[in-house]
N, C-alpha and C positions, 0 to 999 in steps of 0.2 A: 523589810527595809532593804533598800537598794541604793547604791551610790552610782551616780553617773557623772562622767567628766568628758570634756571635749578637749582634745589635744590638737595642737597645730599652731601655725603662725597666723595671727589675725591682725588686721588693721583695727583701729579703734572702733569704727562703725560696725564691722562684722563681729568683733568681740563683744561689744555692748549688746548687739542683737542676740547673741548666744546667752549672755548673762541674763538678759531680761527673760528669755524663754525658760532657762533653767530655774531662775528664781521664782517665776510664776508657777512652774510645775512643782517646785518644792513647797510653796505656800499652799497649793491646791491639794497635794497628795502626801505631804511629809508628816502630818501631825497624827496619824490615825493609829499609832501603836504606843504602848506605855514608854518604851525606851526611845521611840522615834522622836519624841519631843526634844530630847537633848541633841540627837543627831541633826534634827532640823535646824535648831539654833546654831549649831556648828556650821552647817552648810550655808545658812544665810550670812553668817559672818565672813566666811570664805568668799562667797559671791560678792559681798560688799567690798571686801579688800581688792578683789580682782577688778571690780567696776571702777574703783578709785584709780587703779593703775592704768586702766584702759582710757580713762578720761584725760590723762596726761599726754597721751600720744598725739602726734601731729595729725591733722585731718588727712584722710586718704586721698591719694591722687588717682584720678580715673584712668582706667586701662582701656584703650580703644577696643571696642567690640565686646566688652564684658560689662554687664549691668552691675551697678553698685548694690550691695545688700541693704535693704531698708532696715532701720533700727527697730521699727515697730513702735507701738505705744509704750509709754513708761509702765512699770509694773502696776502701779496703783490705778491705772486707767484700764486695767484688764479685769473683767468680772471674776475670773477664777481666783484671783489673789484674795478676794474678800471671803473665800471659804476658810481662810486662816483665822477669821474671827470666831468661828464656831468653837474651837477648843478654848480660846481665850474667854469667851462668854461662859462656857461650861465651868472653867476653873474659877472664874469670878463668882459664879452662883454657888459653887461648893464652898468657897471661902466665906461668902456672905451667910449661907445657911448655918455654917459651923460657928460663926461669930454670934448669931442670934441665940444660941443655946446657952 
């Protein structure tokens, strides 16, 4: 289990790009340990809170000579995010098999 954070001053677009990248990485890699499930849920809630704060910022004003950071695709349009369904399906199958007994 490893925590990653990005510190700095971000405009809304750059911050949302970072949140999307880190959330996708969390959904892809965060579920694979017994205690990691709780840490992953905590990380996803923190990312969601930061995303809500970033959406309230004014749109960035372009700086001459510097390209604007693309926000990238939303999290659920990234294939890696769907790997988070594996532990959910596994847990649902465990619960269903225990209910049948």
